[in-house]
Structures are given as structure tokens and as C-alpha cells.
C-alpha positions in Angstrom: -13.3 -40.4 24.3 -15.1 -37.8 26.6 -13.5 -36.7 29.8 -16.7 -35.9 32.0 -15.8 -33.8 35.1 -17.2 -32.0 38.0 -16.0 -29.7 40.4 -16.2 -28.9 44.1 -14.7 -27.2 47.1 -14.1 -27.8 50.8 -12.8 -26.1 53.7 -10.7 -27.7 56.3 -6.9 -27.1 58.7 -4.1 -28.6 58.1 -0.3 -28.3 59.2 2.8 -30.2 57.4 4.8 -32.1 60.0 8.4 -31.5 59.4 8.2 -28.6 57.3 10.7 -26.0 57.6 8.4 -23.0 57.4 5.3 -21.7 58.0 3.1 -24.6 56.8 4.5 -26.8 60.1 1.5 -24.4 61.6 -1.7 -25.0 62.1 -3.6 -22.9 59.5 -6.7 -24.0 57.0 -7.3 -23.7 52.6 -10.3 -23.7 50.9 -9.2 -25.9 48.7 -11.2 -26.5 45.0 -11.0 -30.1 43.7 -12.3 -31.4 40.4 -13.0 -35.0 39.5 -12.9 -36.4 36.3 -14.5 -39.9 34.7 -13.2 -40.9 31.0 -15.9 -42.3 29.5 -15.0 -44.7 26.0 -18.9 -44.6 25.0 -22.1 -43.0 25.9 -25.1 -44.5 27.3 -28.5 -44.6 25.6 -29.1 -41.2 27.0 -26.2 -39.7 25.5 -23.9 -39.4 28.4 -20.4 -40.8 29.6 -21.9 -40.8 33.7 -24.7 -38.5 35.1 -23.6 -35.6 36.4 -25.6 -36.5 39.4 -24.6 -39.3 40.5 -20.5 -38.5 40.0 -21.7 -35.5 42.3 -23.4 -38.0 44.7 -20.4 -40.2 44.6 -17.9 -37.0 45.0 -19.8 -35.4 47.7 -19.7 -38.5 49.8 -15.8 -38.4 49.9 -15.8 -34.6 50.1 -18.3 -34.6 53.3 -15.7 -36.5 55.1 -12.7 -34.1 54.6 -15.2 -30.7 55.0 -14.9 -28.8 57.9 -12.3 -31.0 59.8 -8.8 -31.4 61.3 -7.4 -33.2 58.5 -3.9 -34.1 60.6 -6.9 -35.8 63.0 -8.6 -38.0 59.7 -7.0 -41.8 59.9 -5.5 -41.2 55.9 -3.1 -39.2 57.0 -2.5 -39.9 60.6 1.3 -41.5 59.0 1.7 -38.8 56.5 1.2 -35.3 55.6 -2.1 -33.8 54.5 -0.3 -32.1 51.3 -2.3 -31.3 48.1 -0.6 -34.3 46.9 -1.8 -37.4 49.2 -5.6 -35.4 50.1 -5.8 -35.9 46.0 -4.7 -39.9 46.5 -7.0 -40.4 49.0 -10.1 -38.4 47.0 -8.7 -40.7 43.6 -8.6 -44.1 45.8 -11.6 -43.7 47.7 -13.8 -43.0 44.7 -11.3 -45.6 42.4 -13.5 -49.1 42.9 -16.5 -46.7 42.6 -16.2 -45.4 39.2 -15.2 -48.0 37.3 -17.4 -49.6 34.8 -17.9 -50.8 31.3 -18.3 -47.4 29.4 -15.3 -45.1 32.2 -13.4 -45.4 34.4 -11.8 -42.5 36.9 -9.5 -40.8 35.3 -8.2 -37.8 37.6 -8.7 -35.7 40.8 -7.3 -32.0 40.6 -6.5 -30.6 44.0 -5.9 -26.6 43.9 -4.7 -25.7 47.2 -4.8 -21.8 46.4 -5.8 -20.3 42.6 -2.4 -20.2 41.6 -0.9 -23.6 43.5 -2.5 -27.1 42.7 -1.7 -30.4 40.9 -3.3 -33.4 39.0 -3.5 -37.3 39.9 -4.2 -39.5 37.7 -3.5 -43.0 39.9 -1.1 -45.2 39.6 
């Protein structure tokens, strides 16, 4: 098995509805995102998935979040744009596009700060 990963980031604003503290107020983060694809075997060039392909697909999703007020996006109108929900959004947006006989989307990591984050593996 090979875990092929790319790192990216986006800046955005959000607030957590009904949060009992400062995070209920609008504020911003520079989220760091890692997307990992697990490959069971390599292609004829010796790659699990081409980094260029992975970056293109991930950037298409990240561009929907970058420099936005996440609370105004359809995906977060009925749920808080927490790091957990952001990871689910990214994962679900990529899942069908990163399924192949050799590889599949394995995980999405979202770091809200350098010291706080999570990894989502899907259902």
C-alpha cells in the first residue's frame, strides 16, 4: 500500500452558532489541509496517483472555501462550519472523483491552527 498525500491551505472566516464562547463571533483562520489517497498498486510509471492530478482535484474543492465567509455557503447553512464539518465537506466533494481500481480517497486532515486539528476517514 502507498499513501500519497498533498498539502494545501485556505483562508476563511466563520463563526460557530450557539458556541458558548468567543468562537460564536465572526473570526478567521488559515486552515491547513492534507488529502491522502491510498493506492494498492502503482501504475506503469511507478505512481500511485499523479501529484498533478491530485492537486488539481483538491484545488477545485479548496477554491470553493478560500477567502469566503463559510457560514454563507450552502454546505454550512444548516450546520456549523467547524473543522470537522469542513473535513467532511472536502472528503465528500472528492470521494467520487478519487475512486479508481488502483486507489481511493483515504483521509482528509484539517488543521485549524498549528496545534489543533483532526483527520477524517469517511464513513
